[in-house]
C-alpha positions as CSV (number, residue, x, y, z in Angstrom):
1,X,18.4,23.6,11.1
2,X,17.5,21.6,8.0
3,X,14.2,22.4,6.2
4,X,11.7,19.5,5.8
5,X,8.6,18.8,3.8
6,X,7.2,16.8,6.7
7,X,4.7,19.5,7.8
8,X,2.9,19.3,4.5
9,X,2.4,15.5,4.9
10,X,1.2,16.0,8.5
11,X,-1.2,18.7,7.3
12,X,-2.7,16.2,4.7
13,X,-2.7,13.5,7.3
14,X,-4.6,15.7,9.8
15,X,-7.1,16.9,7.2
16,X,-7.7,13.4,6.0
17,X,-8.2,12.2,9.6
18,X,-10.6,14.9,10.3
19,X,-12.6,14.1,7.2
20,X,-12.5,10.3,8.0
21,X,-13.9,11.0,11.5
22,X,-16.5,13.5,10.5
23,X,-17.6,12.5,7.0
24,X,-16.4,8.9,6.6
25,X,-18.7,7.6,9.3
26,X,-21.7,9.4,7.8
27,X,-20.9,8.1,4.3
28,X,-20.9,4.5,5.7
29,X,-24.1,5.1,7.6
30,X,-25.9,6.5,4.5
31,X,-24.7,4.0,1.9
32,X,-24.6,0.9,4.1
33,X,-27.6,1.3,6.3
34,X,-29.9,4.3,5.5
35,X,-30.6,3.6,1.9
36,X,-30.8,-0.3,2.0
37,X,-33.1,-0.1,5.1
38,X,-35.4,2.4,3.4
39,X,-34.6,5.3,5.7
40,X,-33.7,7.3,2.7
41,X,-35.4,7.0,-0.7
42,X,-33.5,4.6,-3.0
43,X,-33.8,7.2,-5.8
44,X,-31.4,9.5,-3.8
45,X,-28.5,7.3,-4.9
46,X,-29.6,6.6,-8.5
47,X,-27.1,6.8,-11.3
48,X,-28.6,10.0,-12.7
49,X,-28.4,11.7,-9.3
50,X,-24.9,10.7,-8.6
51,X,-23.7,11.6,-12.1
52,X,-25.3,15.1,-11.6
53,X,-23.6,15.4,-8.3
54,X,-20.2,14.4,-9.8
55,X,-20.7,16.9,-12.7
56,X,-21.4,19.8,-10.3
57,X,-18.3,21.9,-9.4
58,X,-19.1,21.6,-5.7
59,X,-19.7,17.9,-6.0
60,X,-16.3,17.5,-7.8
61,X,-14.6,19.4,-5.0
62,X,-16.2,17.3,-2.3
63,X,-15.4,14.0,-4.0
64,X,-11.8,15.1,-4.7
65,X,-11.3,16.3,-1.1
66,X,-12.7,13.1,0.4
67,X,-10.9,10.6,-1.8
68,X,-7.5,12.5,-1.9
69,X,-7.4,13.3,1.8
70,X,-8.4,9.8,2.7
71,X,-5.5,8.5,0.5
72,X,-3.0,10.9,2.1
73,X,-4.2,10.1,5.6
74,X,-3.9,6.3,5.0
75,X,-0.4,6.3,3.5
76,X,1.0,8.6,6.1
77,X,-0.4,6.3,8.8
78,X,1.0,3.3,7.0
79,X,4.4,4.9,6.5
80,X,4.8,5.8,10.2
81,X,3.4,2.4,11.2
82,X,6.2,0.6,9.3
83,X,8.5,1.6,12.2
84,X,6.2,0.0,14.7
85,X,6.4,-3.4,12.9
86,X,10.2,-3.2,12.7
87,X,10.7,-1.9,9.2
88,X,12.8,1.2,9.2
89,X,11.4,3.1,6.3
90,X,13.9,4.8,4.1
91,X,13.6,6.8,0.9
92,X,12.1,3.8,-1.1
93,X,9.3,3.3,1.4
94,X,8.6,7.1,1.5
95,X,8.5,7.2,-2.3
96,X,6.2,4.1,-2.5
97,X,3.8,5.4,0.2
98,X,3.5,9.0,-0.9
99,X,3.7,8.1,-4.6
100,X,0.7,5.8,-4.1
101,X,-1.2,8.7,-2.6
102,X,-0.1,11.0,-5.3
103,X,-1.1,8.5,-8.0
104,X,-4.5,8.0,-6.3
105,X,-5.1,11.7,-6.2
106,X,-4.1,12.2,-9.8
107,X,-6.3,9.3,-10.8
108,X,-9.2,10.9,-9.0
109,X,-8.6,14.2,-10.7
110,X,-8.5,12.5,-14.1
111,X,-11.7,10.5,-13.4
112,X,-13.5,13.7,-12.3
113,X,-12.2,15.5,-15.3
114,X,-13.5,12.8,-17.7
115,X,-16.9,12.8,-16.2
116,X,-17.3,16.4,-17.5
117,X,-19.2,19.4,-16.2
């Protein structure tokens, strides 16, 4: 039986899907409705507060987990949806899809690193 890297991608897909279901909806609720409607104080999302959150180690871990796992979830879904629309994805599509997620993850790591601690 040939070994495959597919379980790693399914793990990232599943983790990203779980975060999208649990945290993504709450992020939309907070940023699109709660703050603009005045249910939360507007100062909660001020630049200073968000910068302090992004400079905190736990904040960095949260941001990285959400952004990176959302990327991996999306590209894995796109890659497997190519078959549904009649495109039989080969190595090029795999490299393009998963390379995009890797680039997005590395860009997020770089951005969080440049923000500082």
